PDB file of N, CA, C and O in Angstrom, chain B, residues numbered from 101:
ATOM      1  N   MET B 101     104.158 157.461 113.147  1.00  0.00           N
ATOM      2  CA  MET B 101     102.721 157.460 112.894  1.00  0.00           C
ATOM      3  C   MET B 101     102.469 158.251 111.612  1.00  0.00           C
ATOM      4  O   MET B 101     102.997 159.349 111.438  1.00  0.00           O
ATOM      5  N   ASN B 102     101.666 157.691 110.727  1.00  0.00           N
ATOM      6  CA  ASN B 102     101.343 158.401 109.498  1.00  0.00           C
ATOM      7  C   ASN B 102     100.066 159.229 109.673  1.00  0.00           C
ATOM      8  O   ASN B 102      99.388 159.129 110.696  1.00  0.00           O
ATOM      9  N   ILE B 103      99.752 160.029 108.686  1.00  0.00           N
ATOM     10  CA  ILE B 103      98.601 160.939 108.761  1.00  0.00           C
ATOM     11  C   ILE B 103      97.294 160.172 108.924  1.00  0.00           C
ATOM     12  O   ILE B 103      96.432 160.575 109.705  1.00  0.00           O
ATOM     13  N   GLN B 104      97.142 159.079 108.200  1.00  0.00           N
ATOM     14  CA  GLN B 104      95.895 158.311 108.308  1.00  0.00           C
ATOM     15  C   GLN B 104      95.692 157.766 109.722  1.00  0.00           C
ATOM     16  O   GLN B 104      94.578 157.792 110.245  1.00  0.00           O
ATOM     17  N   ALA B 105      96.757 157.280 110.331  1.00  0.00           N
ATOM     18  CA  ALA B 105      96.656 156.772 111.703  1.00  0.00           C
ATOM     19  C   ALA B 105      96.326 157.908 112.669  1.00  0.00           C
ATOM     20  O   ALA B 105      95.524 157.747 113.589  1.00  0.00           O
ATOM     21  N   LEU B 106      96.954 159.046 112.445  1.00  0.00           N
ATOM     22  CA  LEU B 106      96.679 160.211 113.284  1.00  0.00           C
ATOM     23  C   LEU B 106      95.220 160.655 113.138  1.00  0.00           C
ATOM     24  O   LEU B 106      94.556 160.955 114.130  1.00  0.00           O
ATOM     25  N   GLU B 107      94.730 160.695 111.903  1.00  0.00           N
ATOM     26  CA  GLU B 107      93.330 161.054 111.675  1.00  0.00           C
ATOM     27  C   GLU B 107      92.389 160.095 112.394  1.00  0.00           C
ATOM     28  O   GLU B 107      91.400 160.521 112.992  1.00  0.00           O
ATOM     29  N   SER B 108      92.693 158.816 112.337  1.00  0.00           N
ATOM     30  CA  SER B 108      91.853 157.822 113.013  1.00  0.00           C
ATOM     31  C   SER B 108      91.851 158.025 114.516  1.00  0.00           C
ATOM     32  O   SER B 108      90.804 157.941 115.158  1.00  0.00           O
ATOM     33  N   GLU B 109      93.022 158.291 115.079  1.00  0.00           N
ATOM     34  CA  GLU B 109      93.123 158.526 116.521  1.00  0.00           C
ATOM     35  C   GLU B 109      92.332 159.765 116.922  1.00  0.00           C
ATOM     36  O   GLU B 109      91.623 159.754 117.928  1.00  0.00           O
ATOM     37  N   ILE B 110      92.450 160.823 116.144  1.00  0.00           N
ATOM     38  CA  ILE B 110      91.734 162.064 116.456  1.00  0.00           C
ATOM     39  C   ILE B 110      90.230 161.851 116.339  1.00  0.00           C
ATOM     40  O   ILE B 110      89.465 162.315 117.185  1.00  0.00           O
ATOM     41  N   ALA B 111      89.812 161.156 115.301  1.00  0.00           N
ATOM     42  CA  ALA B 111      88.379 160.912 115.088  1.00  0.00           C
ATOM     43  C   ALA B 111      87.780 160.082 116.219  1.00  0.00           C
ATOM     44  O   ALA B 111      86.581 160.176 116.482  1.00  0.00           O
ATOM     45  N   ALA B 112      88.586 159.280 116.882  1.00  0.00           N
ATOM     46  CA  ALA B 112      88.088 158.408 117.956  1.00  0.00           C
ATOM     47  C   ALA B 112      88.050 159.100 119.319  1.00  0.00           C
ATOM     48  O   ALA B 112      87.551 158.528 120.288  1.00  0.00           O
ATOM     49  N   LEU B 113      88.568 160.319 119.402  1.00  0.00           N
ATOM     50  CA  LEU B 113      88.578 161.020 120.692  1.00  0.00           C
ATOM     51  C   LEU B 113      87.165 161.348 121.156  1.00  0.00           C
ATOM     52  O   LEU B 113      86.314 161.695 120.336  1.00  0.00           O
ATOM     53  N   PRO B 114      86.902 161.245 122.445  1.00  0.00           N
ATOM     54  CA  PRO B 114      85.615 161.707 122.965  1.00  0.00           C
ATOM     55  C   PRO B 114      85.545 163.234 122.858  1.00  0.00           C
ATOM     56  O   PRO B 114      86.583 163.892 122.784  1.00  0.00           O
ATOM     57  N   PRO B 115      84.343 163.799 122.849  1.00  0.00           N
ATOM     58  CA  PRO B 115      84.189 165.241 122.615  1.00  0.00           C
ATOM     59  C   PRO B 115      85.050 166.134 123.513  1.00  0.00           C
ATOM     60  O   PRO B 115      85.620 167.114 123.033  1.00  0.00           O
ATOM     61  N   ASP B 116      85.153 165.813 124.803  1.00  0.00           N
ATOM     62  CA  ASP B 116      85.944 166.683 125.681  1.00  0.00           C
ATOM     63  C   ASP B 116      87.429 166.629 125.332  1.00  0.00           C
ATOM     64  O   ASP B 116      88.115 167.650 125.373  1.00  0.00           O
ATOM     65  N   GLU B 117      87.923 165.444 124.991  1.00  0.00           N
ATOM     66  CA  GLU B 117      89.327 165.327 124.598  1.00  0.00           C
ATOM     67  C   GLU B 117      89.566 165.972 123.237  1.00  0.00           C
ATOM     68  O   GLU B 117      90.618 166.569 123.010  1.00  0.00           O
ATOM     69  N   LEU B 118      88.603 165.856 122.340  1.00  0.00           N
ATOM     70  CA  LEU B 118      88.731 166.490 121.034  1.00  0.00           C
ATOM     71  C   LEU B 118      88.798 168.008 121.196  1.00  0.00           C
ATOM     72  O   LEU B 118      89.576 168.673 120.512  1.00  0.00           O
ATOM     73  N   ALA B 119      87.990 168.550 122.095  1.00  0.00           N
ATOM     74  CA  ALA B 119      88.028 169.998 122.353  1.00  0.00           C
ATOM     75  C   ALA B 119      89.392 170.404 122.904  1.00  0.00           C
ATOM     76  O   ALA B 119      89.946 171.423 122.492  1.00  0.00           O
ATOM     77  N   ARG B 120      89.934 169.621 123.827  1.00  0.00           N
ATOM     78  CA  ARG B 120      91.266 169.918 124.387  1.00  0.00           C
ATOM     79  C   ARG B 120      92.336 169.844 123.308  1.00  0.00           C
ATOM     80  O   ARG B 120      93.226 170.692 123.242  1.00  0.00           O
ATOM     81  N   PHE B 121      92.241 168.813 122.455  1.00  0.00           N
ATOM     82  CA  PHE B 121      93.203 168.684 121.369  1.00  0.00           C
ATOM     83  C   PHE B 121      93.093 169.873 120.418  1.00  0.00           C
ATOM     84  O   PHE B 121      94.104 170.445 120.009  1.00  0.00           O
ATOM     85  N   GLY B 122      91.858 170.242 120.070  1.00  0.00           N
ATOM     86  CA  GLY B 122      91.656 171.379 119.166  1.00  0.00           C
ATOM     87  C   GLY B 122      92.256 172.657 119.712  1.00  0.00           C
ATOM     88  O   GLY B 122      92.893 173.407 118.974  1.00  0.00           O
ATOM     89  N   ALA B 123      92.060 172.916 121.002  1.00  0.00           N
ATOM     90  CA  ALA B 123      92.624 174.113 121.630  1.00  0.00           C
ATOM     91  C   ALA B 123      94.154 174.064 121.594  1.00  0.00           C
ATOM     92  O   ALA B 123      94.809 175.059 121.284  1.00  0.00           O
ATOM     93  N   TRP B 124      94.714 172.887 121.917  1.00  0.00           N
ATOM     94  CA  TRP B 124      96.172 172.754 121.874  1.00  0.00           C
ATOM     95  C   TRP B 124      96.692 172.968 120.465  1.00  0.00           C
ATOM     96  O   TRP B 124      97.675 173.682 120.266  1.00  0.00           O
ATOM     97  N   PHE B 125      96.035 172.352 119.479  1.00  0.00           N
ATOM     98  CA  PHE B 125      96.520 172.447 118.103  1.00  0.00           C
ATOM     99  C   PHE B 125      96.416 173.873 117.585  1.00  0.00           C
ATOM    100  O   PHE B 125      97.307 174.336 116.873  1.00  0.00           O
ATOM    101  N   ASP B 126      95.347 174.575 117.928  1.00  0.00           N
ATOM    102  CA  ASP B 126      95.226 175.988 117.548  1.00  0.00           C
ATOM    103  C   ASP B 126      96.402 176.787 118.084  1.00  0.00           C
ATOM    104  O   ASP B 126      97.000 177.585 117.362  1.00  0.00           O
ATOM    105  N   GLN B 127      96.733 176.571 119.353  1.00  0.00           N
ATOM    106  CA  GLN B 127      97.856 177.276 119.971  1.00  0.00           C
ATOM    107  C   GLN B 127      99.169 176.897 119.292  1.00  0.00           C
ATOM    108  O   GLN B 127     100.007 177.759 119.030  1.00  0.00           O
ATOM    109  N   TYR B 128      99.345 175.629 119.013  1.00  0.00           N
ATOM    110  CA  TYR B 128     100.558 175.152 118.351  1.00  0.00           C
ATOM    111  C   TYR B 128     100.728 175.822 116.985  1.00  0.00           C
ATOM    112  O   TYR B 128     101.809 176.310 116.656  1.00  0.00           O
ATOM    113  N   ARG B 129      99.655 175.840 116.197  1.00  0.00           N
ATOM    114  CA  ARG B 129      99.717 176.470 114.869  1.00  0.00           C
ATOM    115  C   ARG B 129     100.006 177.952 114.997  1.00  0.00           C
ATOM    116  O   ARG B 129     100.797 178.498 114.228  1.00  0.00           O
ATOM    117  N   GLU B 130      99.377 178.607 115.956  1.00  0.00           N
ATOM    118  CA  GLU B 130      99.605 180.042 116.151  1.00  0.00           C
ATOM    119  C   GLU B 130     101.078 180.307 116.470  1.00  0.00           C
ATOM    120  O   GLU B 130     101.669 181.255 115.951  1.00  0.00           O
ATOM    121  N   GLU B 131     101.657 179.484 117.310  1.00  0.00           N
ATOM    122  CA  GLU B 131     103.067 179.653 117.647  1.00  0.00           C
ATOM    123  C   GLU B 131     103.954 179.434 116.431  1.00  0.00           C
ATOM    124  O   GLU B 131     104.921 180.169 116.230  1.00  0.00           O
ATOM    125  N   LYS B 132     103.641 178.444 115.627  1.00  0.00           N
ATOM    126  CA  LYS B 132     104.442 178.176 114.437  1.00  0.00           C
ATOM    127  C   LYS B 132     104.318 179.308 113.423  1.00  0.00           C
ATOM    128  O   LYS B 132     105.303 179.698 112.798  1.00  0.00           O
ATOM    129  N   ILE B 133     103.112 179.829 113.264  1.00  0.00           N
ATOM    130  CA  ILE B 133     102.907 180.934 112.332  1.00  0.00           C
ATOM    131  C   ILE B 133     103.643 182.176 112.833  1.00  0.00           C
ATOM    132  O   ILE B 133     104.282 182.876 112.047  1.00  0.00           O
ATOM    133  N   ASP B 134     103.559 182.451 114.128  1.00  0.00           N
ATOM    134  CA  ASP B 134     104.231 183.612 114.698  1.00  0.00           C
ATOM    135  C   ASP B 134     105.745 183.519 114.547  1.00  0.00           C
ATOM    136  O   ASP B 134     106.423 184.543 114.459  1.00  0.00           O
ATOM    137  N   ASP B 135     106.279 182.306 114.515  1.00  0.00           N
ATOM    138  CA  ASP B 135     107.717 182.125 114.379  1.00  0.00           C
ATOM    139  C   ASP B 135     108.166 182.203 112.922  1.00  0.00           C
ATOM    140  O   ASP B 135     109.344 181.993 112.633  1.00  0.00           O
ATOM    141  N   GLY B 136     107.262 182.497 112.013  1.00  0.00           N
ATOM    142  CA  GLY B 136     107.619 182.596 110.609  1.00  0.00           C
ATOM    143  C   GLY B 136     107.790 181.250 109.938  1.00  0.00           C
ATOM    144  O   GLY B 136     108.421 181.165 108.884  1.00  0.00           O
ATOM    145  N   GLU B 137     107.243 180.198 110.522  1.00  0.00           N
ATOM    146  CA  GLU B 137     107.392 178.864 109.963  1.00  0.00           C
ATOM    147  C   GLU B 137     106.167 178.442 109.152  1.00  0.00           C
ATOM    148  O   GLU B 137     105.938 177.249 108.955  1.00  0.00           O
ATOM    149  N   MET B 138     105.383 179.407 108.684  1.00  0.00           N
ATOM    150  CA  MET B 138     104.172 179.072 107.949  1.00  0.00           C
ATOM    151  C   MET B 138     104.526 178.553 106.554  1.00  0.00           C
ATOM    152  O   MET B 138     105.441 179.046 105.894  1.00  0.00           O
ATOM    153  N   ASN B 139     103.791 177.575 106.148  1.00  0.00           N
ATOM    154  CA  ASN B 139     103.913 177.031 104.809  1.00  0.00           C
ATOM    155  C   ASN B 139     103.628 178.148 103.804  1.00  0.00           C
ATOM    156  O   ASN B 139     102.615 178.834 103.935  1.00  0.00           O
ATOM    157  N   PRO B 140     104.499 178.351 102.796  1.00  0.00           N
ATOM    158  CA  PRO B 140     104.273 179.430 101.822  1.00  0.00           C
ATOM    159  C   PRO B 140     102.924 179.342 101.105  1.00  0.00           C
ATOM    160  O   PRO B 140     102.324 180.370 100.792  1.00  0.00           O
ATOM    161  N   GLU B 141     102.445 178.127 100.844  1.00  0.00           N
ATOM    162  CA  GLU B 141     101.139 177.975 100.189  1.00  0.00           C
ATOM    163  C   GLU B 141     100.014 178.455 101.100  1.00  0.00           C
ATOM    164  O   GLU B 141      99.062 179.088 100.645  1.00  0.00           O
ATOM    165  N   VAL B 142     100.134 178.146 102.396  1.00  0.00           N
ATOM    166  CA  VAL B 142      99.127 178.587 103.361  1.00  0.00           C
ATOM    167  C   VAL B 142      99.182 180.102 103.497  1.00  0.00           C
ATOM    168  O   VAL B 142      98.146 180.766 103.547  1.00  0.00           O
ATOM    169  N   GLU B 143     100.382 180.642 103.557  1.00  0.00           N
ATOM    170  CA  GLU B 143     100.541 182.090 103.676  1.00  0.00           C
ATOM    171  C   GLU B 143      99.918 182.798 102.476  1.00  0.00           C
ATOM    172  O   GLU B 143      99.263 183.828 102.633  1.00  0.00           O
ATOM    173  N   LYS B 144     100.120 182.251 101.283  1.00  0.00           N
ATOM    174  CA  LYS B 144      99.529 182.831 100.066  1.00  0.00           C
ATOM    175  C   LYS B 144      98.003 182.760 100.134  1.00  0.00           C
ATOM    176  O   LYS B 144      97.314 183.721  99.792  1.00  0.00           O
ATOM    177  N   ALA B 145      97.485 181.620 100.576  1.00  0.00           N
ATOM    178  CA  ALA B 145      96.033 181.463 100.692  1.00  0.00           C
ATOM    179  C   ALA B 145      95.456 182.443 101.707  1.00  0.00           C
ATOM    180  O   ALA B 145      94.383 183.006 101.488  1.00  0.00           O
ATOM    181  N   HIS B 146      96.162 182.647 102.812  1.00  0.00           N
ATOM    182  CA  HIS B 146      95.697 183.628 103.806  1.00  0.00           C
ATOM    183  C   HIS B 146      95.634 185.017 103.196  1.00  0.00           C
ATOM    184  O   HIS B 146      94.653 185.737 103.379  1.00  0.00           O
ATOM    185  N   GLY B 147      96.680 185.394 102.472  1.00  0.00           N
ATOM    186  CA  GLY B 147      96.707 186.709 101.832  1.00  0.00           C
ATOM    187  C   GLY B 147      95.569 186.880 100.842  1.00  0.00           C
ATOM    188  O   GLY B 147      94.928 187.930 100.801  1.00  0.00           O
ATOM    189  N   GLU B 148      95.318 185.851 100.047  1.00  0.00           N
ATOM    190  CA  GLU B 148      94.224 185.912  99.077  1.00  0.00           C
ATOM    191  C   GLU B 148      92.883 186.040  99.778  1.00  0.00           C
ATOM    192  O   GLU B 148      92.007 186.774  99.321  1.00  0.00           O
ATOM    193  N   GLU B 149      92.721 185.333 100.883  1.00  0.00           N
ATOM    194  CA  GLU B 149      91.470 185.404 101.651  1.00  0.00           C
ATOM    195  C   GLU B 149      91.255 186.808 102.210  1.00  0.00           C
ATOM    196  O   GLU B 149      90.141 187.329 102.167  1.00  0.00           O
ATOM    197  N   VAL B 150      92.298 187.411 102.726  1.00  0.00           N
ATOM    198  CA  VAL B 150      92.186 188.773 103.265  1.00  0.00           C
ATOM    199  C   VAL B 150      91.782 189.749 102.160  1.00  0.00           C
ATOM    200  O   VAL B 150      90.906 190.590 102.363  1.00  0.00           O
ATOM    201  N   LEU B 151      92.413 189.639 101.000  1.00  0.00           N
ATOM    202  CA  LEU B 151      92.062 190.537  99.894  1.00  0.00           C
ATOM    203  C   LEU B 151      90.625 190.316  99.434  1.00  0.00           C
ATOM    204  O   LEU B 151      89.914 191.280  99.148  1.00  0.00           O
ATOM    205  N   TRP B 152      90.188 189.054  99.360  1.00  0.00           N
ATOM    206  CA  TRP B 152      88.822 188.757  98.951  1.00  0.00           C
ATOM    207  C   TRP B 152      87.828 189.359  99.934  1.00  0.00           C
ATOM    208  O   TRP B 152      86.831 189.956  99.530  1.00  0.00           O
ATOM    209  N   ARG B 153      88.104 189.199 101.237  1.00  0.00           N
ATOM    210  CA  ARG B 153      87.205 189.756 102.261  1.00  0.00           C
ATOM    211  C   ARG B 153      87.178 191.277 102.196  1.00  0.00           C
ATOM    212  O   ARG B 153      86.130 191.888 102.403  1.00  0.00           O
ATOM    213  N   LYS B 154      88.310 191.883 101.914  1.00  0.00           N
ATOM    214  CA  LYS B 154      88.344 193.345 101.777  1.00  0.00           C
ATOM    215  C   LYS B 154      87.462 193.778 100.610  1.00  0.00           C
ATOM    216  O   LYS B 154      86.699 194.737 100.728  1.00  0.00           O
ATOM    217  N   GLU B 155      87.566 193.077  99.490  1.00  0.00           N
ATOM    218  CA  GLU B 155      86.733 193.407  98.325  1.00  0.00           C
ATOM    219  C   GLU B 155      85.250 193.273  98.660  1.00  0.00           C
ATOM    220  O   GLU B 155      84.441 194.113  98.266  1.00  0.00           O
ATOM    221  N   GLN B 156      84.895 192.209  99.393  1.00  0.00           N
ATOM    222  CA  GLN B 156      83.501 192.015  99.801  1.00  0.00           C
ATOM    223  C   GLN B 156      83.027 193.170 100.669  1.00  0.00           C
ATOM    224  O   GLN B 156      81.913 193.664 100.497  1.00  0.00           O
ATOM    225  N   TYR B 157      83.866 193.598 101.598  1.00  0.00           N
ATOM    226  CA  TYR B 157      83.517 194.692 102.508  1.00  0.00           C
ATOM    227  C   TYR B 157      83.346 195.995 101.740  1.00  0.00           C
ATOM    228  O   TYR B 157      82.406 196.746 102.000  1.00  0.00           O
ATOM    229  N   VAL B 158      84.236 196.269 100.805  1.00  0.00           N
ATOM    230  CA  VAL B 158      84.148 197.507 100.028  1.00  0.00           C
ATOM    231  C   VAL B 158      82.855 197.529  99.212  1.00  0.00           C
ATOM    232  O   VAL B 158      82.216 198.574  99.087  1.00  0.00           O
ATOM    233  N   ARG B 159      82.470 196.374  98.656  1.00  0.00           N
ATOM    234  CA  ARG B 159      81.231 196.292  97.868  1.00  0.00           C
ATOM    235  C   ARG B 159      79.984 196.411  98.724  1.00  0.00           C
ATOM    236  O   ARG B 159      79.007 197.037  98.315  1.00  0.00           O
ATOM    237  N   ASP B 160      80.010 195.821  99.900  1.00  0.00           N
ATOM    238  CA  ASP B 160      78.822 195.810 100.753  1.00  0.00           C
ATOM    239  C   ASP B 160      79.251 195.812 102.211  1.00  0.00           C
ATOM    240  O   ASP B 160      79.543 194.763 102.786  1.00  0.00           O
ATOM    241  N   ARG B 161      79.285 196.988 102.797  1.00  0.00           N
ATOM    242  CA  ARG B 161      79.767 197.125 104.172  1.00  0.00           C
ATOM    243  C   ARG B 161      78.856 196.436 105.188  1.00  0.00           C
ATOM    244  O   ARG B 161      79.261 196.221 106.330  1.00  0.00           O
ATOM    245  N   SER B 162      77.655 196.095 104.795  1.00  0.00           N
ATOM    246  CA  SER B 162      76.753 195.415 105.729  1.00  0.00           C
ATOM    247  C   SER B 162      77.219 193.986 106.029  1.00  0.00           C
ATOM    248  O   SER B 162      76.728 193.358 106.968  1.00  0.00           O
ATOM    249  N   THR B 163      78.164 193.473 105.233  1.00  0.00           N
ATOM    250  CA  THR B 163      78.660 192.124 105.468  1.00  0.00           C
ATOM    251  C   THR B 163      79.685 192.077 106.606  1.00  0.00           C
ATOM    252  O   THR B 163      80.052 190.996 107.067  1.00  0.00           O
ATOM    253  N   ALA B 164      80.141 193.232 107.052  1.00  0.00           N
ATOM    254  CA  ALA B 164      81.158 193.279 108.107  1.00  0.00           C
ATOM    255  C   ALA B 164      80.565 192.838 109.443  1.00  0.00           C
ATOM    256  O   ALA B 164      79.411 193.125 109.762  1.00  0.00           O
ATOM    257  N   ARG B 165      81.390 192.136 110.207  1.00  0.00           N
ATOM    258  CA  ARG B 165      81.003 191.712 111.556  1.00  0.00           C
ATOM    259  C   ARG B 165      82.107 192.110 112.509  1.00  0.00           C
ATOM    260  O   ARG B 165      83.283 192.058 112.149  1.00  0.00           O
ATOM    261  N   PRO B 166      81.749 192.509 113.724  1.00  0.00           N
ATOM    262  CA  PRO B 166      82.807 192.809 114.692  1.00  0.00           C
ATOM    263  C   PRO B 166      83.586 191.541 115.025  1.00  0.00           C
ATOM    264  O   PRO B 166      83.010 190.459 115.146  1.00  0.00           O
ATOM    265  N   MET B 167      84.874 191.683 115.170  1.00  0.00           N
ATOM    266  CA  MET B 167      85.716 190.527 115.479  1.00  0.00           C
ATOM    267  C   MET B 167      86.129 190.606 116.942  1.00  0.00           C
ATOM    268  O   MET B 167      87.237 191.025 117.276  1.00  0.00           O
ATOM    269  N   ASN B 168      85.213 190.194 117.796  1.00  0.00           N
ATOM    270  CA  ASN B 168      85.472 190.167 119.233  1.00  0.00           C
ATOM    271  C   ASN B 168      85.546 188.708 119.684  1.00  0.00           C
ATOM    272  O   ASN B 168      85.503 187.798 118.857  1.00  0.00           O
ATOM    273  N   SER B 169      85.655 188.490 120.977  1.00  0.00           N
ATOM    274  CA  SER B 169      85.806 187.110 121.452  1.00  0.00           C
ATOM    275  C   SER B 169      84.594 186.247 121.097  1.00  0.00           C
ATOM    276  O   SER B 169      84.743 185.050 120.851  1.00  0.00           O
ATOM    277  N   ALA B 170      83.406 186.833 121.066  1.00  0.00           N
ATOM    278  CA  ALA B 170      82.211 186.060 120.705  1.00  0.00           C
ATOM    279  C   ALA B 170      82.297 185.562 119.264  1.00  0.00           C
ATOM    280  O   ALA B 170      81.888 184.440 118.962  1.00  0.00           O
ATOM    281  N   TYR B 171      82.826 186.392 118.385  1.00  0.00           N
ATOM    282  CA  TYR B 171      82.997 186.003 116.978  1.00  0.00           C
ATOM    283  C   TYR B 171      83.896 184.769 116.881  1.00  0.00           C
ATOM    284  O   TYR B 171      83.576 183.812 116.177  1.00  0.00           O
ATOM    285  N   PHE B 172      85.027 184.801 117.598  1.00  0.00           N
ATOM    286  CA  PHE B 172      85.971 183.684 117.521  1.00  0.00           C
ATOM    287  C   PHE B 172      85.430 182.444 118.224  1.00  0.00           C
ATOM    288  O   PHE B 172      85.693 181.323 117.789  1.00  0.00           O
ATOM    289  N   ASP B 173      84.681 182.632 119.300  1.00  0.00           N
ATOM    290  CA  ASP B 173      84.050 181.492 119.962  1.00  0.00           C
ATOM    291  C   ASP B 173      83.072 180.811 119.015  1.00  0.00           C
ATOM    292  O   ASP B 173      83.025 179.584 118.938  1.00  0.00           O
ATOM    293  N   GLU B 174      82.290 181.614 118.294  1.00  0.00           N
ATOM    294  CA  GLU B 174      81.333 181.067 117.330  1.00  0.00           C
ATOM    295  C   GLU B 174      82.067 180.328 116.206  1.00  0.00           C
ATOM    296  O   GLU B 174      81.629 179.262 115.772  1.00  0.00           O
ATOM    297  N   MET B 175      83.175 180.892 115.742  1.00  0.00           N
ATOM    298  CA  MET B 175      83.946 180.258 114.683  1.00  0.00           C
ATOM    299  C   MET B 175      84.488 178.913 115.165  1.00  0.00           C
ATOM    300  O   MET B 175      84.432 177.926 114.431  1.00  0.00           O
ATOM    301  N   ARG B 176      85.011 178.866 116.385  1.00  0.00           N
ATOM    302  CA  ARG B 176      85.534 177.600 116.918  1.00  0.00           C
ATOM    303  C   ARG B 176      84.426 176.550 117.011  1.00  0.00           C
ATOM    304  O   ARG B 176      84.633 175.389 116.657  1.00  0.00           O
ATOM    305  N   ARG B 177      83.233 176.971 117.496  1.00  0.00           N
ATOM    306  CA  ARG B 177      82.121 176.028 117.590  1.00  0.00           C
ATOM    307  C   ARG B 177      81.734 175.486 116.217  1.00  0.00           C
ATOM    308  O   ARG B 177      81.472 174.293 116.068  1.00  0.00           O
ATOM    309  N   SER B 178      81.697 176.361 115.220  1.00  0.00           N
ATOM    310  CA  SER B 178      81.311 175.889 113.888  1.00  0.00           C
ATOM    311  C   SER B 178      82.368 174.939 113.324  1.00  0.00           C
ATOM    312  O   SER B 178      82.026 173.982 112.630  1.00  0.00           O
ATOM    313  N   LEU B 179      83.640 175.190 113.612  1.00  0.00           N
ATOM    314  CA  LEU B 179      84.679 174.274 113.160  1.00  0.00           C
ATOM    315  C   LEU B 179      84.626 172.953 113.911  1.00  0.00           C
ATOM    316  O   LEU B 179      84.871 171.895 113.332  1.00  0.00           O
ATOM    317  N   ASP B 180      84.303 173.015 115.210  1.00  0.00           N
ATOM    318  CA  ASP B 180      84.186 171.786 115.991  1.00  0.00           C
ATOM    319  C   ASP B 180      83.066 170.910 115.460  1.00  0.00           C
ATOM    320  O   ASP B 180      83.141 169.684 115.542  1.00  0.00           O
ATOM    321  N   ASN B 181      82.018 171.540 114.912  1.00  0.00           N
ATOM    322  CA  ASN B 181      80.864 170.797 114.414  1.00  0.00           C
ATOM    323  C   ASN B 181      80.993 170.404 112.955  1.00  0.00           C
ATOM    324  O   ASN B 181      80.106 169.744 112.414  1.00  0.00           O
ATOM    325  N   ALA B 182      82.084 170.799 112.306  1.00  0.00           N
ATOM    326  CA  ALA B 182      82.246 170.512 110.874  1.00  0.00           C
ATOM    327  C   ALA B 182      82.630 169.072 110.637  1.00  0.00           C
ATOM    328  O   ALA B 182      82.807 168.660 109.491  1.00  0.00           O
TER     329      ALA B 182
END
């Protein structure tokens, strides 16, 4: 199966199945990243993002948000709706 076919299959999933797939894929990616199998380009982008966010926080601490389960739930919902 190629990427385009996979994208089509994912796009056709009903919302409940898409949510299940998203949860599974998040876990899968987390396991791959934890095993040190992260793509070097992605790893570099993550590092750059962390540094950028640190700079933003140092400039204006009011931009900081607590990172609790509600924060991540909100992030997942916004990604699901993207």
